[in-house]
N, C-alpha and C positions, 0 to 999 in steps of 0.2 A: 290806408285801408281799411273798410267798412265791415265787420263779419257780423252778422245776426242769427241769433239763435233762438228758436221757437220751442216752446214747450209742446209734448206731445205726452201723451199714456208709457211711450218706452223710450221716453226721456228728452234728451235736448237734440233738437236735429238744427244743421247748418247751413247757414247761405250766404254767399262773399257776392258784395256788388251793392248797387243800388239799394237805398232805404225804400222797404215797399211793406209797411207795417200791417203785420195781421193781428189776428184775434188773438193767436197765440203766443205772438213775440212777447219776450220776456228781458232780453238780452241785447242790448249795441252793443259790439265792440269797436274801439278806434285805437287802430295801431298804428303810429305814426301817422295820423290823420293829413292830409293836404288841406288848403286854404277852402278850395270848392266842399271837400268831403265836410269840414264843420259848420260850411253855409246852408247845407241840405238837413243837417240835423237840425241844426238853430230852424230854420225855415217849417220844417217838419211838427217840431214840439214848441216851438214859440219861445226858444229860452233863447240865452246868450254864452255858449259855451268859452270858458276861461282858456286862456294863450297857456301856450307853455311858458311864458315867462311869469305869466300871472299864478299858475300853480307852482313855484317856488318861492312866494311871498309866505316869508313868515309867521305875519301875523293873524290870529286864530279867527279874526271875519274874515279874512280872505280865502281860508280855506273851508272852513264851517260856513255856510250860510244857506238860505230860504230866498229865493228869488223866481218871480212868475212861475209859482206853485210847483217848483221843482226844487231840492232839498240838493245841495252840492257839499261833496265830502271828499278832500283831498290829502293824501297820507306821501308823506317820507319813504320810503321804501328802499330795502336792501336788495338786489337785482344778481343775478348771477355768483350765487354764493358758494357754487361749486368751483370754484376758478381761485386762482392763488389770493385775488385782489377781487371781491364782491366792489360793485359800485353803485353808487347813490342816485335811487330816480323817485320821481315825481308820480305818482296816479289818483288821476282825478272819478269818483261814482257820481254819477247824477240820478237821483229818483226823480222820474218823471212820470205822470199819465200811465202808474202801473208798467214800467219800462225801467229797467235800469242803462245808464248811459256811459260807457268805461273807458277813459281818456287817457292812454298812456304812450311811453316813446320808448317802452324797452320791452324786452317778453319775459318775465319771471317765469320762472318753473311752475309756478304755484299755478297758474292760469293753465298750461297745457295740463296740469295732473287734475284741476277742477273739471275743464271742460272734457277730458277722457273718462270721469265718472261719470259726470254727470249726461252725456251722453248714452252712457250705458246703463243710466237709472239707477245707478247706486247710492246718489243724495238728491235729497230733494232739489225739485227747480223749478216749482210749476209759480212761483209770483219772483217778482223782480229784486225785495225784500229776503226772499231766500237763495237767491241766486248774489247777490253783495255777502249774506253772513256767510254762504259757501264760501265762497271767495278768501273772505277774509280769515276763515276756518285754515285754509291751507296754507294763507299765507303766513298765520301764526305758526303750523306745523311744520313748513320749513323754515322758519327762523329759530324754531327749538331745536330743530336737527343741527343748523349750523350753530347754533349756541356749545352744542353737545361736543361737537365738534373741535368748538374752540377751547373748550374743556379740557377734554384730550391732549391737544396741542401746549397748552400750558404746563397740563402736569411734566408731560415729556420734557419742556422747558425748565422745570421745577429739576428734574434728576440731572438736567444736563450743569444746571448753575451750583447744586448741592452736593452733586457726585464727588466720589473720591477721584484724587488725582491722581491719574494716572502717568501724567508728563506737565511737570511744568514747562516744558519748553513750549507747548501746544496750549498753555493757559490762556497767550493773547489772541490765540484766533476762535477760543472758546468764550473767551469773554465777549470778542466781538460780535461772534454771532449772536449770544445771547441779548445784548444791547439791542439786536435788530428784530430781534426777533420778539422783546417785550416791545419796542416801538408798534413794529406791527401788531401785536394783540392789544395794545393799549387804543389803537387808531381804530382795528374793527369793532374795539367793544363799546366805544364812544358812537359808532355809526350804529351801531344794532341798537344802543337802548334810544337812540334819536329817534328811531324807526317805530320803536315801540313806544316810546312818547307820545308819537303820531298817530300809533293804533289806539292807543288808550283815549286820545283824545274823540279820535271821530267814530268811538264805539260808544261812548258817551252822548256823544252830538245824535246818533245813529238811535240810539235809546228816547232820547227827544223825538225826530222824526216818526218812528212809528207812535207814539203818545198821542201823534198830532196826522195820523190816517196812513202811515207807509205800510199799511197790511202787518198791525203786529202778530199775527195769528201763528205761534207757533215759533215766532222768530224771537222776544224780547228773553224767552231764557235761554236760546242759545248766544245771543247778545252776553250776557251775564253770563256763562260759563265763556266765552271769549277773554270777557275779562277780566275775569279770575286766573286764565291762562296767561296772558299778557301780563298782569301782575305779579305772578311768580317767576316767570322769566327776566321782568325786570329786578327783582330779589337775588335773582339767579345771579345776574351782570352783575350788578354791587358786588356779590364776593366775588366773582373773578376779577372786576377791579380793582378788590382789594389784595387778591394773589398777583397780580399783575406787580402793583406799587412794593411791595413786598420784596416778590423778584427783581424789579429797578432797583432796591436801594441794597438789597442783597449784593446784587452782580455792581455796584459802586464801590459797597465795600471791602467786596473781594479784592476788586481790581486796585484800589486803595492798600490792602494788605500786601497783595504783591509787587505793586511798588515799592511798599517799605521795607519789604524785603530786598528787595536789588537794592536799595538806597543803603540798609545795613549791611551789607555785604561789601559794597563800595566803601564805609568810613570803615569797614575793620580792617579791610583791606588797606587803605591810607592810612590809620592808626599804627599797624602793624611794619610798616613799608619805615615810618617816621625813624624810629631810633638807628635802624640801618642807616639811611640815609645822614643821619648827624656824624654817626661813624666814620662812612666813606667820605662825609666834608671836612673833620676834622682834618683826619690822616691825606686829604687831597692838597691839604694847604702846601704854597711854596714858600716854605719856610727852610732855613739851613739847619737849623738846632731845632729837631724834633727827636725826642729820648730812642725811638725805635727807628728811625731810619738807618742804623748802621746794624740794626740788631737782626741776629739770620732766621728768629722765628717771628720777627714783626708782621709778617706777612699773615702767616696762618693766624697769627695773634687778633689780626684784624677783623678776619674771617669768621674765625670765634665768635670774636664779642659781637659781631654783626648780627652771627645769626641765635647768640643767646638774646640781643637786645628785640629780635623780630619773635622769638618763642616766648619769651618772658609776658607779654603783654594778650598772647593767647591764651596763656594757663591760666591770667589774672580772669580775661572776659570767660573763659570756661567755669572759673569758681562760681563767679559770679551767677552764673546760670544765663547769662547773656548770648552765649553759642549753642 
């Protein structure tokens, strides 16, 4: 689908359908474009748009480059961040002939937010470069909200891991949930860092593009501010990654302690039952000559002896502080 945005004094206006460039056109958005729509844009602006497969390439030379007088910038972003499992998507920005062309195969909410504000004339959308930096600023804001939500989830997880034990029988379920949550947060942190790294490289290249004719008026300072924000978010993600590592180590350590406690109980029970078992084995021998065989108090004597042999190790363990 092709959507065209024209700049007016009252903000952006939207047109859907075929490309009919006008003097006020600043942004052409391609959402899930067909081959025919891509060829139409290429014919109008004399450029070769990257395919969806080419947008996924990881080398910098395939993501940030200049070709046919146009600047191509591809970023890896998180989309649907309000869902339990955000998805990773790729987005290409093309600055060509004072126009911005965006190619995307998902609908990040940042685009909706920016479009709404730009159409209400709440942000600068007078040039293609202004639209591009405005979109990036909105994307960074959304990532910041996502990281703040991750911080809250990790704080709750920390309380779960280090909270007081209310019921040891529920420890297994608690640790299982903690490990799953740690794994999820670690995955989200990694993908958020990938997105921020991609944005950082894009902003660096955008600065270069501004220095070479891509409308530097009032945009370079905003690029610098966005780069600072991306850097601070990356630092915070490093902090969160450290927290996640700590929680993972702590959870595994607590699981190990809990397992050791269980093994300790089994070991003590085994040691306590060994002497009574020995006594019972001795008096269970099938020999005719056993001194206590005809003794009237032989049975109570054996029971008392077994009880004493079991209590003795328990008292010894308690004296040593093992219990």
